[in-house]
C-alpha positions as a Markdown table, in Angstrom:
| # | Residue | x | y | z |
|---|---|---|---|---|
| 1 | Unk | 13.9 | -22.0 | 26.9 |
| 2 | Unk | 17.6 | -21.2 | 27.5 |
| 3 | Unk | 18.4 | -23.1 | 24.2 |
| 4 | Unk | 21.3 | -20.9 | 23.3 |
| 5 | Unk | 22.8 | -21.0 | 26.8 |
| 6 | Unk | 22.4 | -24.7 | 27.1 |
| 7 | Unk | 24.1 | -25.3 | 23.7 |
| 8 | Unk | 27.0 | -23.0 | 24.6 |
| 9 | Unk | 27.5 | -24.4 | 28.1 |
| 10 | Unk | 27.3 | -27.9 | 26.7 |
| 11 | Unk | 30.2 | -27.3 | 24.3 |
| 12 | Unk | 32.3 | -25.6 | 26.9 |
| 13 | Unk | 31.9 | -28.3 | 29.5 |
| 14 | Unk | 32.2 | -31.2 | 27.1 |
| 15 | Unk | 35.6 | -29.8 | 26.1 |
| 16 | Unk | 36.7 | -30.1 | 29.7 |
| 17 | Unk | 35.6 | -33.7 | 30.0 |
| 18 | Unk | 38.5 | -34.7 | 27.8 |
| 19 | Unk | 41.1 | -33.0 | 30.1 |
| 20 | Unk | 43.1 | -35.1 | 32.5 |
| 21 | Unk | 43.0 | -32.5 | 35.2 |
| 22 | Unk | 42.2 | -28.8 | 35.7 |
| 23 | Unk | 45.0 | -26.3 | 35.2 |
| 24 | Unk | 45.1 | -22.6 | 35.5 |
| 25 | Unk | 45.2 | -22.4 | 31.7 |
| 26 | Unk | 42.2 | -24.5 | 30.9 |
| 27 | Unk | 40.1 | -22.9 | 33.7 |
| 28 | Unk | 41.0 | -19.5 | 32.2 |
| 29 | Unk | 39.9 | -20.7 | 28.7 |
| 30 | Unk | 36.7 | -22.2 | 30.0 |
| 31 | Unk | 35.7 | -19.1 | 32.0 |
| 32 | Unk | 36.3 | -17.0 | 28.9 |
| 33 | Unk | 33.8 | -19.2 | 27.0 |
| 34 | Unk | 31.4 | -19.1 | 29.9 |
| 35 | Unk | 31.6 | -15.3 | 30.0 |
| 36 | Unk | 30.8 | -15.1 | 26.3 |
| 37 | Unk | 27.9 | -17.5 | 26.7 |
| 38 | Unk | 26.4 | -15.4 | 29.5 |
| 39 | Unk | 26.8 | -12.1 | 27.6 |
| 40 | Unk | 25.2 | -13.6 | 24.5 |
| 41 | Unk | 22.3 | -14.7 | 26.7 |
| 42 | Unk | 21.9 | -11.0 | 27.5 |
| 43 | Unk | 22.8 | -11.4 | 31.2 |
| 44 | Unk | 23.6 | -8.1 | 32.9 |
| 45 | Unk | 27.3 | -7.3 | 32.9 |
| 46 | Unk | 27.7 | -6.9 | 36.7 |
| 47 | Unk | 26.0 | -10.3 | 37.1 |
| 48 | Unk | 28.4 | -11.9 | 34.5 |
| 49 | Unk | 31.5 | -10.5 | 36.2 |
| 50 | Unk | 30.4 | -11.7 | 39.6 |
| 51 | Unk | 29.5 | -15.1 | 38.3 |
| 52 | Unk | 32.7 | -15.7 | 36.4 |
| 53 | Unk | 34.8 | -14.5 | 39.4 |
| 54 | Unk | 33.0 | -16.8 | 41.9 |
| 55 | Unk | 33.3 | -19.9 | 39.6 |
| 56 | Unk | 37.0 | -19.1 | 38.9 |
| 57 | Unk | 37.8 | -18.7 | 42.6 |
| 58 | Unk | 36.1 | -22.0 | 43.5 |
| 59 | Unk | 37.7 | -23.8 | 40.6 |
| 60 | Unk | 41.2 | -22.7 | 41.5 |
| 61 | Unk | 40.8 | -24.2 | 45.0 |
| 62 | Unk | 43.3 | -27.0 | 45.9 |
| 63 | Unk | 40.5 | -29.6 | 46.3 |
| 64 | Unk | 39.2 | -29.0 | 42.8 |
| 65 | Unk | 42.7 | -28.8 | 41.1 |
| 66 | Unk | 43.5 | -32.3 | 42.4 |
| 67 | Unk | 40.2 | -33.7 | 41.4 |
| 68 | Unk | 40.1 | -37.0 | 39.4 |
| 69 | Unk | 37.2 | -35.8 | 37.3 |
| 70 | Unk | 37.8 | -32.1 | 36.6 |
| 71 | Unk | 34.9 | -31.7 | 34.1 |
| 72 | Unk | 32.3 | -33.0 | 36.5 |
| 73 | Unk | 33.7 | -30.9 | 39.4 |
| 74 | Unk | 33.6 | -27.7 | 37.4 |
| 75 | Unk | 30.0 | -28.6 | 36.2 |
| 76 | Unk | 29.1 | -28.9 | 39.9 |
| 77 | Unk | 30.6 | -25.5 | 40.7 |
| 78 | Unk | 28.8 | -23.9 | 37.7 |
| 79 | Unk | 25.5 | -25.5 | 38.7 |
| 80 | Unk | 25.9 | -24.3 | 42.3 |
| 81 | Unk | 26.7 | -20.7 | 41.2 |
| 82 | Unk | 23.7 | -20.7 | 38.7 |
| 83 | Unk | 21.4 | -21.7 | 41.6 |
| 84 | Unk | 22.9 | -19.0 | 43.9 |
| 85 | Unk | 22.5 | -16.3 | 41.2 |
| 86 | Unk | 18.8 | -17.2 | 40.7 |
| 87 | Unk | 18.0 | -17.3 | 44.4 |
| 88 | Unk | 18.8 | -20.7 | 46.0 |
| 89 | Unk | 15.2 | -22.1 | 46.3 |
| 90 | Unk | 11.7 | -21.4 | 45.3 |
| 91 | Unk | 10.0 | -18.7 | 47.4 |
| 92 | Unk | 6.3 | -19.3 | 47.6 |
| 93 | Unk | 3.6 | -16.7 | 48.1 |
| 94 | Unk | 3.1 | -15.5 | 51.6 |
| 95 | Unk | -0.6 | -15.5 | 52.0 |
| 96 | Unk | -0.6 | -15.8 | 55.8 |
| 97 | Unk | -2.9 | -12.8 | 56.4 |
| 98 | Unk | -6.4 | -12.0 | 57.5 |
| 99 | Unk | -8.6 | -13.0 | 54.4 |
| 100 | Unk | -8.7 | -11.7 | 51.8 |
| 101 | Unk | -4.9 | -11.7 | 51.2 |
| 102 | Unk | -4.4 | -9.0 | 48.6 |
| 103 | Unk | -2.0 | -9.6 | 45.7 |
| 104 | Unk | -1.1 | -6.4 | 43.6 |
| 105 | Unk | 0.2 | -7.0 | 40.1 |
| 106 | Unk | 2.4 | -4.4 | 38.5 |
| 107 | Unk | 4.3 | -4.1 | 35.2 |
| 108 | Unk | 4.7 | -2.5 | 31.9 |
| 109 | Unk | 2.0 | -2.7 | 29.1 |
| 110 | Unk | 2.4 | -5.9 | 27.1 |
| 111 | Unk | 4.3 | -7.9 | 29.7 |
| 112 | Unk | 1.4 | -10.3 | 30.2 |
| 113 | Unk | 0.0 | -8.9 | 33.4 |
| 114 | Unk | -3.7 | -9.7 | 32.8 |
| 115 | Unk | -3.0 | -13.2 | 31.6 |
| 116 | Unk | -0.8 | -13.8 | 34.6 |
| 117 | Unk | -3.6 | -12.7 | 36.9 |
| 118 | Unk | -5.7 | -15.5 | 35.4 |
| 119 | Unk | -2.9 | -18.0 | 35.5 |
| 120 | Unk | -2.2 | -17.2 | 39.2 |
| 121 | Unk | -5.9 | -17.5 | 40.0 |
| 122 | Unk | -6.0 | -20.9 | 38.5 |
| 123 | Unk | -2.8 | -22.0 | 40.2 |
| 124 | Unk | -4.1 | -20.8 | 43.7 |
| 125 | Unk | -7.4 | -22.6 | 43.2 |
| 126 | Unk | -5.9 | -25.9 | 42.0 |
| 127 | Unk | -2.8 | -26.1 | 44.3 |
| 128 | Unk | -3.8 | -24.1 | 47.4 |
| 129 | Unk | -7.6 | -24.7 | 47.2 |
| 130 | Unk | -8.2 | -20.9 | 47.6 |
| 131 | Unk | -11.3 | -19.0 | 46.8 |
| 132 | Unk | -10.0 | -16.2 | 44.5 |
| 133 | Unk | -11.5 | -12.9 | 43.4 |
| 134 | Unk | -10.0 | -10.8 | 40.6 |
| 135 | Unk | -10.5 | -7.1 | 39.7 |
| 136 | Unk | -9.1 | -4.8 | 37.0 |
| 137 | Unk | -8.0 | -1.3 | 37.8 |
| 138 | Unk | -6.7 | -0.7 | 34.3 |
| 139 | Unk | -9.1 | 2.0 | 33.1 |
| 140 | Unk | -6.7 | 3.2 | 30.3 |
| 141 | Unk | -6.3 | 0.2 | 28.0 |
| 142 | Unk | -9.3 | -0.6 | 25.8 |
| 143 | Unk | -10.9 | -3.9 | 26.6 |
| 144 | Unk | -8.5 | -4.7 | 29.5 |
| 145 | Unk | -11.5 | -5.1 | 31.9 |
| 146 | Unk | -13.4 | -7.3 | 29.4 |
| 147 | Unk | -10.2 | -9.4 | 28.9 |
| 148 | Unk | -9.9 | -10.1 | 32.6 |
| 149 | Unk | -13.7 | -10.9 | 32.9 |
| 150 | Unk | -13.3 | -13.5 | 30.1 |
| 151 | Unk | -10.2 | -15.1 | 31.6 |
| 152 | Unk | -11.8 | -15.1 | 35.1 |
| 153 | Unk | -14.7 | -17.1 | 33.6 |
| 154 | Unk | -12.3 | -19.5 | 32.0 |
| 155 | Unk | -10.4 | -20.3 | 35.2 |
| 156 | Unk | -13.4 | -20.2 | 37.5 |
| 157 | Unk | -12.4 | -17.1 | 39.6 |
| 158 | Unk | -14.9 | -14.6 | 40.9 |
| 159 | Unk | -14.8 | -11.3 | 38.9 |
| 160 | Unk | -15.4 | -7.9 | 40.4 |
| 161 | Unk | -16.9 | -5.7 | 37.7 |
| 162 | Unk | -15.3 | -2.2 | 37.0 |
| 163 | Unk | -15.6 | 0.3 | 34.2 |
| 164 | Unk | -13.3 | 2.8 | 32.4 |
| 165 | Unk | -15.2 | 5.8 | 33.9 |
| 166 | Unk | -14.2 | 4.8 | 37.5 |
| 167 | Unk | -11.2 | 5.9 | 39.5 |
| 168 | Unk | -8.7 | 3.0 | 40.0 |
| 169 | Unk | -8.5 | 3.7 | 43.7 |
| 170 | Unk | -12.2 | 3.5 | 44.2 |
| 171 | Unk | -12.3 | 0.3 | 42.2 |
| 172 | Unk | -9.7 | -1.3 | 44.4 |
| 173 | Unk | -11.3 | -0.3 | 47.6 |
| 174 | Unk | -14.8 | -1.4 | 46.5 |
| 175 | Unk | -13.3 | -4.8 | 45.4 |
| 176 | Unk | -11.6 | -5.3 | 48.8 |
| 177 | Unk | -14.9 | -4.6 | 50.6 |
| 178 | Unk | -16.7 | -7.0 | 48.2 |
| 179 | Unk | -14.1 | -9.7 | 48.7 |
| 180 | Unk | -14.5 | -9.5 | 52.5 |
| 181 | Unk | -18.3 | -9.9 | 52.2 |
| 182 | Unk | -18.0 | -12.8 | 49.7 |
| 183 | Unk | -15.4 | -14.6 | 52.0 |
| 184 | Unk | -12.8 | -14.6 | 49.2 |
| 185 | Unk | -9.5 | -15.8 | 50.5 |
| 186 | Unk | -7.4 | -14.1 | 47.9 |
| 187 | Unk | -8.0 | -10.8 | 46.0 |
| 188 | Unk | -5.8 | -10.3 | 42.9 |
| 189 | Unk | -5.7 | -6.7 | 41.7 |
| 190 | Unk | -4.6 | -6.0 | 38.1 |
| 191 | Unk | -3.2 | -2.5 | 37.5 |
| 192 | Unk | -2.6 | -0.4 | 34.5 |
| 193 | Unk | 0.6 | -0.8 | 32.5 |
| 194 | Unk | 2.5 | 1.9 | 30.5 |
| 195 | Unk | 4.9 | 1.7 | 27.6 |
| 196 | Unk | 7.6 | 2.9 | 29.9 |
| 197 | Unk | 8.2 | 3.8 | 33.6 |
| 198 | Unk | 6.7 | 7.3 | 34.2 |
| 199 | Unk | 5.9 | 9.5 | 37.2 |
| 200 | Unk | 2.1 | 9.4 | 36.7 |
| 201 | Unk | 2.1 | 5.6 | 36.6 |
| 202 | Unk | 4.2 | 5.3 | 39.7 |
| 203 | Unk | 2.1 | 7.8 | 41.6 |
| 204 | Unk | -1.1 | 5.9 | 40.9 |
| 205 | Unk | 0.3 | 2.5 | 41.8 |
| 206 | Unk | 1.8 | 3.9 | 45.0 |
| 207 | Unk | -1.7 | 5.2 | 46.0 |
| 208 | Unk | -3.2 | 1.9 | 45.2 |
| 209 | Unk | -0.6 | 0.1 | 47.3 |
| 210 | Unk | -1.1 | 2.4 | 50.3 |
| 211 | Unk | -4.9 | 2.0 | 50.1 |
| 212 | Unk | -5.2 | -1.8 | 49.9 |
| 213 | Unk | -2.0 | -2.8 | 51.7 |
| 214 | Unk | -1.2 | -6.0 | 49.7 |
| 215 | Unk | 0.6 | -9.0 | 51.3 |
| 216 | Unk | 2.3 | -9.6 | 47.9 |
| 217 | Unk | 3.3 | -7.0 | 45.3 |
| 218 | Unk | 4.4 | -8.9 | 42.2 |
| 219 | Unk | 6.2 | -7.4 | 39.3 |
| 220 | Unk | 5.2 | -9.1 | 36.0 |
| 221 | Unk | 8.0 | -8.8 | 33.3 |
| 222 | Unk | 8.5 | -10.2 | 29.8 |
| 223 | Unk | 11.6 | -12.5 | 29.9 |
| 224 | Unk | 12.3 | -11.7 | 26.2 |
| 225 | Unk | 13.4 | -8.2 | 27.1 |
| 226 | Unk | 16.5 | -9.7 | 28.6 |
| 227 | Unk | 18.5 | -7.7 | 31.1 |
| 228 | Unk | 16.1 | -4.7 | 30.5 |
| 229 | Unk | 13.6 | -6.8 | 32.5 |
| 230 | Unk | 15.9 | -6.6 | 35.5 |
| 231 | Unk | 16.5 | -2.8 | 35.1 |
| 232 | Unk | 12.7 | -2.2 | 34.8 |
| 233 | Unk | 12.1 | -4.4 | 37.9 |
| 234 | Unk | 14.7 | -2.3 | 39.7 |
| 235 | Unk | 12.9 | 1.0 | 38.8 |
| 236 | Unk | 9.6 | -0.4 | 40.1 |
| 237 | Unk | 11.3 | -1.7 | 43.2 |
| 238 | Unk | 12.6 | 1.8 | 44.1 |
| 239 | Unk | 9.0 | 3.0 | 44.0 |
| 240 | Unk | 7.1 | 0.0 | 45.4 |
| 241 | Unk | 8.1 | -2.6 | 48.0 |
| 242 | Unk | 8.0 | -5.5 | 45.6 |
| 243 | Unk | 7.9 | -9.0 | 47.1 |
| 244 | Unk | 8.6 | -11.0 | 44.0 |
| 245 | Unk | 8.6 | -11.3 | 40.2 |
| 246 | Unk | 6.6 | -13.3 | 37.7 |
| 247 | Unk | 8.7 | -13.9 | 34.6 |
| 248 | Unk | 6.4 | -14.3 | 31.5 |
| 249 | Unk | 6.9 | -15.7 | 27.9 |
| 250 | Unk | 9.9 | -17.8 | 29.0 |
| 251 | Unk | 8.9 | -20.5 | 26.5 |
| 252 | Unk | 9.8 | -18.1 | 23.7 |
| 253 | Unk | 13.0 | -16.9 | 25.3 |
| 254 | Unk | 16.0 | -18.8 | 24.0 |
| 255 | Unk | 18.5 | -16.7 | 25.9 |
| 256 | Unk | 17.5 | -16.5 | 29.6 |
| 257 | Unk | 19.2 | -13.2 | 30.5 |
| 258 | Unk | 16.3 | -12.0 | 32.5 |
| 259 | Unk | 16.1 | -15.1 | 34.7 |
| 260 | Unk | 19.8 | -14.9 | 35.5 |
| 261 | Unk | 19.8 | -11.1 | 36.1 |
| 262 | Unk | 16.7 | -10.2 | 38.1 |
| 263 | Unk | 17.6 | -11.6 | 41.5 |
| 264 | Unk | 21.1 | -10.2 | 41.5 |
| 265 | Unk | 20.0 | -6.7 | 40.4 |
| 266 | Unk | 16.8 | -6.3 | 42.4 |
| 267 | Unk | 17.3 | -8.6 | 45.3 |
| 268 | Unk | 13.8 | -9.9 | 44.7 |
| 269 | Unk | 12.9 | -13.5 | 44.0 |
| 270 | Unk | 11.3 | -14.8 | 40.8 |
| 271 | Unk | 8.3 | -16.6 | 42.2 |
| 272 | Unk | 6.7 | -17.9 | 39.1 |
| 273 | Unk | 7.6 | -18.4 | 35.4 |
| 274 | Unk | 5.1 | -18.4 | 32.5 |
| 275 | Unk | 5.8 | -21.1 | 30.0 |
| 276 | Unk | 3.0 | -20.6 | 27.4 |
| 277 | Unk | -0.2 | -18.7 | 26.6 |
| 278 | Unk | -2.7 | -21.1 | 28.2 |
| 279 | Unk | -4.0 | -20.4 | 31.7 |
| 280 | Unk | -2.3 | -23.5 | 33.1 |
| 281 | Unk | 1.1 | -22.6 | 31.8 |
| 282 | Unk | 2.5 | -21.2 | 35.1 |
| 283 | Unk | 5.2 | -22.9 | 37.1 |
| 284 | Unk | 6.7 | -22.1 | 40.4 |
| 285 | Unk | 10.3 | -20.9 | 39.8 |
| 286 | Unk | 12.8 | -23.4 | 41.2 |
| 287 | Unk | 16.4 | -22.1 | 40.7 |
| 288 | Unk | 17.9 | -25.5 | 41.1 |
| 289 | Unk | 15.7 | -27.0 | 38.4 |
| 290 | Unk | 16.3 | -24.1 | 36.0 |
| 291 | Unk | 20.0 | -24.5 | 36.5 |
| 292 | Unk | 19.7 | -28.2 | 35.7 |
| 293 | Unk | 17.9 | -27.3 | 32.5 |
| 294 | Unk | 20.5 | -24.8 | 31.5 |
| 295 | Unk | 23.3 | -27.4 | 31.9 |
| 296 | Unk | 21.3 | -29.9 | 29.8 |
| 297 | Unk | 20.5 | -32.2 | 32.8 |
| 298 | Unk | 16.8 | -31.9 | 32.4 |
| 299 | Unk | 14.1 | -31.2 | 35.0 |
| 300 | Unk | 12.5 | -34.5 | 35.8 |
| 301 | Unk | 10.9 | -33.2 | 39.0 |
| 302 | Unk | 8.8 | -30.5 | 37.2 |
| 303 | Unk | 7.9 | -33.1 | 34.5 |
| 304 | Unk | 6.6 | -35.5 | 37.2 |
| 305 | Unk | 4.6 | -32.8 | 38.8 |
| 306 | Unk | 3.1 | -31.7 | 35.5 |
| 307 | Unk | 2.2 | -35.3 | 34.6 |
| 308 | Unk | 0.4 | -35.8 | 37.9 |
| 309 | Unk | -1.4 | -32.5 | 37.6 |
| 310 | Unk | -2.3 | -32.3 | 33.9 |
| 311 | Unk | -2.7 | -35.9 | 32.8 |
| 312 | Unk | -6.2 | -37.4 | 33.3 |
| 313 | Unk | -5.2 | -40.3 | 35.5 |
| 314 | Unk | -8.6 | -42.0 | 35.1 |
| 315 | Unk | -8.3 | -42.1 | 31.3 |
| 316 | Unk | -4.7 | -43.3 | 31.6 |
| 317 | Unk | -5.8 | -46.1 | 33.9 |
| 318 | Unk | -8.6 | -47.2 | 31.6 |
| 319 | Unk | -6.2 | -47.3 | 28.6 |
| 320 | Unk | -3.7 | -49.4 | 30.7 |
| 321 | Unk | -6.5 | -51.9 | 31.6 |
| 322 | Unk | -7.7 | -52.1 | 28.0 |
| 323 | Unk | -4.2 | -52.9 | 26.8 |
| 324 | Unk | -3.6 | -55.5 | 29.5 |
| 325 | Unk | -6.9 | -57.3 | 28.5 |
| 326 | Unk | -5.5 | -57.5 | 25.0 |
| 327 | Unk | -8.2 | -55.1 | 23.5 |
| 328 | Unk | -7.0 | -53.2 | 20.5 |
| 329 | Unk | -5.5 | -49.7 | 20.6 |
| 330 | Unk | -7.7 | -47.6 | 18.3 |
| 331 | Unk | -7.6 | -44.1 | 16.9 |
| 332 | Unk | -9.7 | -42.7 | 19.7 |
| 333 | Unk | -7.0 | -43.9 | 22.1 |
| 334 | Unk | -4.3 | -42.4 | 19.8 |
| 335 | Unk | -6.2 | -39.0 | 19.8 |
| 336 | Unk | -6.4 | -39.1 | 23.6 |
| 337 | Unk | -2.6 | -39.7 | 23.8 |
| 338 | Unk | -2.0 | -36.7 | 21.6 |
| 339 | Unk | -4.4 | -34.5 | 23.7 |
| 340 | Unk | -2.5 | -35.5 | 26.9 |
| 341 | Unk | 0.8 | -34.6 | 25.2 |
| 342 | Unk | -0.6 | -31.2 | 24.2 |
| 343 | Unk | -1.6 | -30.6 | 27.8 |
| 344 | Unk | 2.0 | -31.1 | 28.9 |
| 345 | Unk | 3.2 | -28.4 | 26.5 |
| 346 | Unk | 3.7 | -30.6 | 23.5 |
| 347 | Unk | 6.7 | -32.7 | 22.6 |
| 348 | Unk | 9.1 | -29.7 | 22.7 |
| 349 | Unk | 8.0 | -28.8 | 26.3 |
| 350 | Unk | 8.5 | -32.4 | 27.3 |
| 351 | Unk | 11.9 | -32.8 | 25.7 |
| 352 | Unk | 13.1 | -29.6 | 27.3 |
| 353 | Unk | 12.7 | -31.3 | 30.7 |
| 354 | Unk | 14.4 | -34.6 | 29.8 |
| 355 | Unk | 18.0 | -35.2 | 30.8 |
| 356 | Unk | 20.6 | -35.3 | 28.0 |
| 357 | Unk | 18.5 | -33.5 | 25.4 |
| 358 | Unk | 21.3 | -31.0 | 24.9 |
| 359 | Unk | 23.3 | -33.8 | 23.3 |
| 360 | Unk | 20.6 | -34.8 | 20.8 |
| 361 | Unk | 21.5 | -33.8 | 17.2 |
| 362 | Unk | 19.8 | -30.6 | 16.0 |
| 363 | Unk | 18.2 | -32.4 | 13.0 |
| 364 | Unk | 16.5 | -34.8 | 15.3 |
| 365 | Unk | 15.1 | -32.0 | 17.5 |
| 366 | Unk | 13.9 | -30.2 | 14.4 |
| 367 | Unk | 11.6 | -33.2 | 13.7 |
| 368 | Unk | 9.5 | -32.1 | 16.7 |
| 369 | Unk | 6.6 | -30.1 | 15.5 |
| 370 | Unk | 3.8 | -29.4 | 18.0 |
| 371 | Unk | 1.5 | -27.8 | 15.4 |
| 372 | Unk | 1.3 | -31.2 | 13.9 |
| 373 | Unk | -0.5 | -32.5 | 17.0 |
| 374 | Unk | -3.5 | -30.1 | 16.4 |
| 375 | Unk | -3.6 | -31.2 | 12.7 |
| 376 | Unk | -3.6 | -34.9 | 13.6 |
| 377 | Unk | -6.4 | -34.4 | 16.2 |
| 378 | Unk | -8.4 | -32.5 | 13.5 |
| 379 | Unk | -8.0 | -35.4 | 11.1 |
| 380 | Unk | -9.3 | -37.9 | 13.7 |
| 381 | Unk | -12.2 | -35.6 | 14.6 |
| 382 | Unk | -13.2 | -35.8 | 10.9 |
| 383 | Unk | -13.7 | -39.6 | 11.1 |
| 384 | Unk | -16.8 | -41.4 | 12.1 |
| 385 | Unk | -16.8 | -43.3 | 15.5 |
| 386 | Unk | -16.8 | -46.6 | 13.4 |
| 387 | Unk | -13.7 | -45.4 | 11.5 |
| 388 | Unk | -11.9 | -44.6 | 14.7 |
| 389 | Unk | -12.6 | -48.0 | 16.2 |
| 390 | Unk | -11.8 | -49.9 | 12.9 |
| 391 | Unk | -9.1 | -47.9 | 11.0 |
| 392 | Unk | -8.7 | -50.7 | 8.5 |
| 393 | Unk | -12.0 | -49.6 | 6.7 |
| 394 | Unk | -10.4 | -46.2 | 5.8 |
| 395 | Unk | -9.8 | -46.5 | 2.1 |
| 396 | Unk | -9.9 | -44.2 | -0.9 |
| 397 | Unk | -13.3 | -42.4 | -0.7 |
| 398 | Unk | -13.2 | -42.2 | 3.1 |
| 399 | Unk | -9.7 | -40.7 | 3.0 |
| 400 | Unk | -10.9 | -38.0 | 0.6 |
| 401 | Unk | -13.8 | -37.2 | 2.8 |
| 402 | Unk | -11.7 | -37.1 | 6.0 |
| 403 | Unk | -9.0 | -34.9 | 4.3 |
| 404 | Unk | -11.7 | -32.4 | 3.1 |
| 405 | Unk | -13.4 | -32.4 | 6.5 |
| 406 | Unk | -10.2 | -31.6 | 8.3 |
| 407 | Unk | -8.8 | -29.1 | 5.8 |
| 408 | Unk | -5.8 | -31.4 | 5.0 |
| 409 | Unk | -4.4 | -33.5 | 2.1 |
| 410 | Unk | -4.9 | -37.2 | 1.5 |
| 411 | Unk | -1.2 | -37.7 | 2.1 |
| 412 | Unk | -1.6 | -36.2 | 5.6 |
| 413 | Unk | -4.3 | -38.8 | 6.3 |
| 414 | Unk | -2.0 | -41.5 | 5.1 |
| 415 | Unk | 0.8 | -40.2 | 7.3 |
| 416 | Unk | -1.4 | -40.3 | 10.3 |
| 417 | Unk | -2.5 | -43.9 | 9.6 |
| 418 | Unk | 1.1 | -44.9 | 9.2 |
| 419 | Unk | 2.1 | -43.3 | 12.6 |
| 420 | Unk | -1.0 | -44.9 | 14.2 |
| 421 | Unk | 0.0 | -48.4 | 12.9 |
| 422 | Unk | 3.5 | -48.0 | 14.4 |
| 423 | Unk | 2.0 | -46.9 | 17.7 |
| 424 | Unk | -0.4 | -49.8 | 17.6 |
| 425 | Unk | 2.5 | -52.3 | 17.2 |
| 426 | Unk | 4.3 | -50.7 | 20.1 |
| 427 | Unk | 1.2 | -51.0 | 22.3 |
| 428 | Unk | 0.9 | -54.7 | 21.4 |
| 429 | Unk | 4.5 | -55.3 | 22.6 |
| 430 | Unk | 3.7 | -53.6 | 25.9 |
| 431 | Unk | 1.0 | -56.2 | 26.7 |
| 432 | Unk | 2.2 | -58.6 | 29.3 |
| 433 | Unk | 5.2 | -56.6 | 30.4 |
| 434 | Unk | 6.9 | -56.5 | 27.0 |
| 435 | Unk | 8.4 | -53.0 | 27.4 |
| 436 | Unk | 11.9 | -54.3 | 27.2 |
| 437 | Unk | 11.2 | -56.1 | 23.9 |
| 438 | Unk | 9.6 | -52.9 | 22.6 |
| 439 | Unk | 12.6 | -50.8 | 23.5 |
| 440 | Unk | 14.9 | -53.3 | 21.9 |
| 441 | Unk | 12.9 | -53.4 | 18.7 |
| 442 | Unk | 13.1 | -49.6 | 18.5 |
| 443 | Unk | 16.9 | -49.8 | 18.4 |
| 444 | Unk | 17.2 | -46.4 | 20.1 |
| 445 | Unk | 15.1 | -44.8 | 17.4 |
| 446 | Unk | 11.8 | -43.1 | 17.6 |
| 447 | Unk | 9.0 | -44.8 | 15.6 |
| 448 | Unk | 9.3 | -44.2 | 11.8 |
| 449 | Unk | 12.9 | -42.9 | 12.2 |
| 450 | Unk | 11.5 | -39.6 | 13.5 |
| 451 | Unk | 9.6 | -38.1 | 16.4 |
| 452 | Unk | 5.9 | -38.3 | 15.5 |
| 453 | Unk | 3.8 | -36.1 | 17.8 |
| 454 | Unk | 2.3 | -38.1 | 20.7 |
| 455 | Unk | 4.1 | -41.3 | 19.5 |
| 456 | Unk | 6.0 | -43.3 | 22.0 |
| 457 | Unk | 5.2 | -41.4 | 25.1 |
| 458 | Unk | 1.9 | -43.0 | 26.3 |
| 459 | Unk | 0.8 | -42.2 | 29.9 |
């Protein structure tokens, strides 16, 4: 996420760090580079102009010009302006209404609306302890209703059935009546999407809005459409009183133009950001944390929140006790570590939130391969319980059987066993507070000279 922008900003600001002081000339050069970086990120032109003008104006102030650390001062100004452009602080959902609080989801076809309904249901149940009901008013897209029913079952939300023969307005009103009887605290209404904004679509969603009077009207938009996302949101906002935006598929967007354009163009806050396909891959949108990521300073707060939410604390505590007692770290433990890593979005998702990752060489980053995690878990799943507890017994014939059972090659099994041995050595050094010794022995490198999935980040 924002990889291109982070890389460009990193180069621009590192050039400034070597300057003795800020001058009108080097500010002008820096802002030219910043402007190019934002345009390449597909940020809307009016937003780029306003951003550059604001930063330049603050940078030319007397206090900044006399600063002893011009690079750091300008980074602070750029950071503050990024936060301002994206909306200052996270704006949470306003569900202070007579239950059920209705949330209406709008957006174009293919933006990830139905998946976002499921993600939001899960988030509200886990974080706000709400009883959630969902309903689909999308009677045009084949299998849209079935898709929502499947996802609702996956996240544990109550599903109100509907069919393609029904009228969307009747579906919404019936769902609202049912939600009241079932004492649901939140009703999320999924609406039909179109390939483009049209009069028929707008008329239907206006009718729905008037009939169910939602407390939140959220526009779901694909971040990979760049500044077009902001323009589409603006078109919807003129027809509907939007209360916020959910930005989807941000994990696949290396540019970030949508995140930087939406607030300024529509005046509406981004409330959530989708960071993957799984139903738990939804984060509240914090402008200050996103700005920190863009400037390569990481996002430790979100990482800590994710670890506390997604990592099985009981399993982590059991492993810690096992290691303290001097009991061996086996392949079952190794598999558990990799599963926990996958729950956190894999190595790439974790590294994205660590400070200073913008300065890590590209060849080192390229060693991170999250698909490898699934492959290694498959290899361990092909082993017997005895083999997982006593990996030393895995020799020639056993390796062939394990490789065949997991659809991999013998060299893949060998690679796994090598990585496991390295991890096992690290765990031994952790016993009795030997973390410092372990870090010293690594010499600043990841085990094996690379970044094996799940290796070196036990929880």
